[in-house]
C-alpha positions as CSV (number, residue, x, y, z in Angstrom):
1,M,-12.5,13.5,11.1
2,S,-12.2,17.1,12.1
3,T,-9.2,19.1,13.0
4,H,-9.0,22.3,15.2
5,T,-6.7,25.0,13.8
6,G,-8.1,28.1,15.6
7,G,-6.5,29.8,18.6
8,G,-9.5,29.2,20.9
9,P,-10.2,26.2,23.1
10,H,-10.8,22.9,21.6
11,P,-14.5,22.0,21.5
12,A,-13.9,19.0,23.7
13,E,-12.3,21.5,26.2
14,S,-15.1,24.0,26.0
15,T,-15.6,26.0,29.2
16,H,-19.3,25.1,29.0
17,C,-18.7,21.7,30.6
18,A,-21.3,19.7,32.6
19,Y,-20.0,21.0,35.9
20,P,-17.6,23.8,36.9
21,R,-14.1,22.5,37.5
22,P,-11.3,24.4,39.2
23,S,-8.1,25.0,37.2
24,T,-6.0,22.8,39.5
25,G,-6.5,20.4,42.3
26,A,-4.3,22.6,44.5
27,S,-6.8,25.5,44.4
28,N,-9.5,23.3,45.9
29,P,-8.2,20.0,47.3
30,H,-11.7,18.9,48.3
31,W,-13.1,19.1,44.8
32,T,-14.6,16.0,43.2
33,P,-16.7,15.6,40.1
34,E,-19.5,14.0,42.1
35,A,-19.6,17.0,44.5
36,A,-19.6,19.4,41.6
37,E,-22.4,17.6,39.8
38,S,-24.5,17.8,43.0
39,G,-24.2,21.6,42.8
40,H,-22.3,21.8,46.2
41,P,-18.7,21.5,45.3
42,N,-17.5,22.9,48.7
43,Q,-19.9,20.9,50.9
44,D,-17.2,18.5,52.1
45,H,-14.8,21.3,52.6
46,D,-17.3,23.3,54.7
47,A,-17.9,20.2,56.8
48,V,-14.2,19.8,57.4
49,D,-13.9,23.5,58.3
50,T,-16.7,23.1,60.8
51,D,-15.0,20.2,62.4
52,N,-11.8,22.1,62.6
53,D,-13.5,25.1,64.2
54,A,-15.0,22.8,66.8
55,V,-11.7,21.2,67.5
56,N,-9.9,24.5,67.7
57,A,-12.6,25.9,70.1
58,L,-12.3,22.8,72.3
59,R,-8.5,23.1,72.3
60,L,-8.7,26.8,73.2
61,T,-11.1,26.1,76.0
62,W,-8.9,23.4,77.4
63,R,-5.8,25.6,77.3
64,A,-7.7,28.4,79.1
65,F,-8.9,25.9,81.7
66,A,-5.4,24.6,82.3
67,G,-4.1,28.2,82.4
68,A,-6.7,29.2,84.9
69,T,-5.9,26.2,87.1
70,W,-2.2,26.9,87.0
71,R,-2.7,30.5,87.9
72,N,-4.9,29.6,90.8
73,M,-2.2,27.1,92.1
74,L,0.4,29.8,91.9
75,R,-1.8,32.2,93.8
76,L,-2.5,29.5,96.4
77,R,1.3,28.9,96.9
78,R,1.9,32.6,97.6
79,N,-1.1,33.0,99.9
80,T,0.1,32.2,103.4
81,A,-3.4,32.4,104.9
82,S,-4.8,29.8,102.5
83,L,-1.9,27.5,103.2
84,V,-2.5,27.7,106.9
85,S,-6.2,27.0,106.6
86,A,-5.4,24.1,104.3
87,F,-2.6,22.4,106.2
88,V,-2.6,23.7,109.8
89,I,-6.1,24.6,111.1
90,P,-7.9,21.2,110.5
91,G,-4.9,19.3,112.0
92,L,-4.8,21.7,114.9
93,F,-8.5,21.1,115.6
94,M,-7.8,17.4,115.4
95,L,-4.9,17.5,117.9
96,S,-6.7,19.9,120.3
97,F,-9.9,17.9,120.7
98,W,-8.1,14.6,120.7
99,S,-5.6,15.7,123.4
100,V,-8.5,16.8,125.6
101,F,-11.1,14.1,125.1
102,G,-9.2,11.2,123.5
103,H,-8.0,9.6,126.7
104,A,-11.4,9.7,128.3
105,A,-13.0,8.3,125.2
106,A,-10.4,5.5,124.9
107,N,-11.4,4.3,128.4
108,T,-14.9,3.7,127.2
109,G,-13.7,1.9,124.0
110,F,-14.8,4.8,121.8
111,D,-12.5,5.6,118.8
112,Y,-12.5,9.3,119.2
113,A,-9.7,9.8,116.7
114,L,-11.8,8.2,114.0
115,F,-14.8,10.2,115.1
116,L,-12.7,13.4,114.7
117,L,-11.3,12.4,111.4
118,G,-14.7,12.6,109.7
119,A,-15.3,16.1,111.1
120,C,-11.9,17.5,110.3
121,M,-12.1,16.1,106.7
122,V,-15.3,18.1,106.2
123,Q,-13.8,21.1,107.9
124,A,-10.8,21.0,105.5
125,V,-13.0,21.0,102.4
126,M,-15.2,23.7,103.9
127,F,-12.3,26.0,104.4
128,T,-11.3,25.3,100.8
129,A,-14.7,26.3,99.6
130,G,-14.6,29.5,101.6
131,G,-11.2,30.4,100.2
132,S,-12.4,29.6,96.6
133,A,-15.3,31.9,96.9
134,G,-13.0,34.7,98.1
135,A,-10.5,34.2,95.3
136,L,-13.2,34.2,92.6
137,A,-14.9,37.3,94.1
138,V,-11.5,39.1,93.9
139,D,-11.2,38.1,90.2
140,M,-14.7,39.4,89.6
141,E,-14.1,42.8,91.2
142,N,-10.8,43.2,89.5
143,G,-12.5,42.7,86.1
144,L,-10.9,39.5,85.1
145,L,-14.1,37.7,84.4
146,S,-15.3,40.6,82.2
147,R,-12.1,40.4,80.2
148,M,-12.5,36.7,79.8
149,R,-15.9,37.4,78.2
150,A,-14.2,39.3,75.4
151,M,-12.2,36.2,74.6
152,P,-13.5,33.4,72.4
153,I,-14.0,31.2,75.5
154,T,-16.6,30.9,78.1
155,A,-16.1,32.8,81.3
156,L,-17.3,29.7,83.1
157,V,-13.7,28.4,82.5
158,A,-12.8,30.6,85.6
159,V,-15.2,28.5,87.7
160,G,-13.9,25.2,86.3
161,G,-10.3,26.3,87.1
162,R,-11.3,27.2,90.6
163,L,-13.0,23.8,91.1
164,A,-9.9,22.0,89.8
165,T,-7.7,23.9,92.1
166,D,-10.0,23.2,95.1
167,L,-9.9,19.5,94.3
168,I,-6.1,19.5,94.4
169,R,-6.0,21.6,97.6
170,S,-8.6,19.4,99.2
171,L,-6.6,16.2,98.4
172,C,-3.5,17.6,100.0
173,S,-5.4,18.9,103.1
174,L,-7.2,15.6,103.5
175,A,-4.0,13.7,103.3
176,T,-2.5,15.8,106.1
177,V,-5.5,15.4,108.4
178,T,-5.7,11.6,107.7
179,A,-2.0,11.2,108.6
180,L,-2.5,13.0,111.9
181,A,-5.6,10.9,112.7
182,L,-3.7,7.6,112.0
183,L,-0.9,8.8,114.3
184,C,-3.5,9.5,117.0
185,G,-4.7,5.9,116.7
186,A,-7.7,6.2,114.4
187,E,-8.7,2.8,112.9
188,P,-10.7,3.1,109.7
189,D,-12.1,0.2,107.8
190,G,-9.0,-0.4,105.8
191,L,-8.1,1.2,102.5
192,S,-11.6,0.8,101.2
193,G,-13.1,2.8,104.1
194,L,-10.5,5.6,103.5
195,L,-11.2,5.8,99.8
196,L,-14.9,5.9,100.3
197,G,-14.6,8.6,102.9
198,F,-12.2,10.6,100.6
199,G,-14.6,10.3,97.7
200,V,-17.6,11.6,99.6
201,V,-15.7,14.4,101.3
202,L,-14.2,15.6,98.0
203,L,-17.7,15.6,96.5
204,V,-18.9,17.7,99.5
205,G,-16.0,20.1,98.9
206,E,-16.8,20.6,95.2
207,V,-20.5,21.2,95.9
208,L,-19.7,23.6,98.7
209,S,-17.2,25.5,96.5
210,L,-19.8,25.8,93.8
211,A,-22.5,27.0,96.2
212,F,-20.2,29.5,98.0
213,C,-19.0,30.9,94.7
214,G,-22.6,31.3,93.5
215,I,-23.6,33.1,96.6
216,A,-20.6,35.5,96.4
217,L,-21.1,36.2,92.7
218,R,-24.7,36.9,93.1
219,S,-24.0,39.6,95.7
220,S,-23.4,43.3,94.8
221,H,-20.3,43.1,97.0
222,P,-18.7,39.7,96.2
223,V,-15.6,40.1,98.3
224,Q,-17.5,41.2,101.5
225,T,-20.0,38.3,101.0
226,A,-17.2,35.8,100.6
227,G,-15.6,37.1,103.8
228,L,-18.9,36.7,105.6
229,L,-19.2,33.1,104.4
230,Q,-15.7,32.3,105.8
231,T,-16.8,34.0,109.1
232,I,-19.9,31.9,109.6
233,E,-18.3,28.6,108.6
234,M,-16.9,27.7,112.0
235,P,-20.1,28.5,114.0
236,L,-22.0,26.2,111.5
237,L,-19.5,23.5,112.0
238,V,-19.5,23.7,115.7
239,F,-23.3,23.7,115.8
240,S,-23.3,20.1,114.4
241,T,-22.2,16.6,115.3
242,A,-18.6,17.4,114.3
243,F,-17.0,17.2,117.7
244,I,-19.6,15.9,120.1
245,P,-21.9,12.9,119.5
246,V,-25.6,13.8,119.2
247,A,-26.4,11.4,122.1
248,M,-24.5,13.8,124.5
249,L,-26.6,16.8,123.5
250,P,-29.8,17.9,125.4
251,D,-33.0,16.2,124.3
252,W,-34.4,19.4,122.8
253,L,-31.2,20.3,121.0
254,G,-30.2,16.9,119.6
255,P,-32.9,16.6,116.9
256,I,-32.2,20.1,115.6
257,V,-28.4,19.6,115.4
258,E,-28.8,16.2,113.9
259,H,-30.6,17.5,110.8
260,L,-28.6,20.6,110.1
261,P,-26.6,20.4,106.8
262,F,-23.2,19.6,108.1
263,S,-24.3,16.9,110.5
264,P,-25.6,14.3,108.0
265,L,-22.6,15.0,105.8
266,I,-20.2,14.3,108.7
267,D,-22.1,11.3,109.9
268,T,-22.1,9.8,106.4
269,T,-18.4,10.3,106.2
270,R,-17.9,8.6,109.6
271,A,-20.0,5.7,108.6
272,L,-18.0,5.1,105.4
273,L,-14.7,5.4,107.2
274,A,-15.9,2.8,109.8
275,G,-17.3,0.5,107.1
276,T,-20.9,0.8,108.3
277,N,-24.1,1.7,106.6
278,P,-24.8,5.4,106.9
279,G,-28.6,4.7,106.8
280,A,-30.9,7.7,106.9
281,A,-28.0,10.1,107.3
282,G,-26.7,9.0,103.9
283,W,-30.0,9.8,102.2
284,E,-30.2,13.1,104.0
285,A,-26.6,14.0,103.0
286,F,-27.5,13.1,99.4
287,A,-30.5,15.5,99.5
288,W,-28.3,18.3,100.8
289,L,-25.6,17.7,98.2
290,S,-28.2,17.6,95.4
291,A,-29.7,20.9,96.6
292,G,-26.3,22.5,96.9
293,L,-25.3,21.3,93.4
294,L,-28.5,22.5,91.8
295,L,-28.6,25.9,93.5
296,G,-24.9,26.5,93.1
297,S,-25.0,25.8,89.4
298,L,-28.0,28.1,88.9
299,W,-26.4,30.9,90.9
300,V,-23.1,30.7,89.1
301,A,-24.7,30.6,85.7
302,N,-27.0,33.5,86.4
303,A,-24.2,35.5,87.9
304,F,-22.1,35.1,84.7
305,R,-25.1,35.9,82.6
306,R,-25.5,39.3,84.3
307,Q,-21.9,40.2,83.8
308,P,-21.4,43.2,81.4
């Protein structure tokens, strides 16, 4: 039996142990003998830190997205022109065309109010998309997107915030137009028809917003380009099946108008509102939406990649 009388460490407590051990558990709460013996005493700790970094990055991105959406909503509330285009103009078109042609159409058994509803719903989200491109273009020229790139978040948060704002604005605008159409005597295929119509038109609005924002951001003069897009919206809508059935157009003009982008989108919306099968128009609308989604995503991504 041996005794230790010296002032140094006891041989059983020699610092040359089988694995390095921290002085206290508080200095490394993730230390375990098994981890130390493997030669990677901080492996679990590093994994936890990586998970925390990912969670923090996700939380920061979400807060930035919510902040961008809230900022856009405040700007929308203070922008009189945007409020007029969202709540007044589509309804004004609805009432104007219905008051002129509604009585004559009713005598033939044609539900012109429901016919107009599909067109004015697409018109509402189209105006939303034009306003969205203009607002994002202003942010780009003011340097907001460049400042966002200096933050630990993606600048694409700005586009996500815009699309969320557009969705809220479109919902409010569609509710206003639908209420007017019902007052004018429109008879959709119950709640299911309205919900299907709303769903398709909201999708149309988000794709249009993405495409319009991509076109504006790709331009060397984003604000002017966004203004041009808003200028040509109405001629494109009028040159479609929005307000006049294709059967009433000249034989040489009807096939052209029938296959322009807005016509199948509007005809598909009308079919869903009426509870009928959109047929070929539905597939054509799907093709246009797919093309707009693909091109818009590419244009927006490339535009942000080029930002200094």
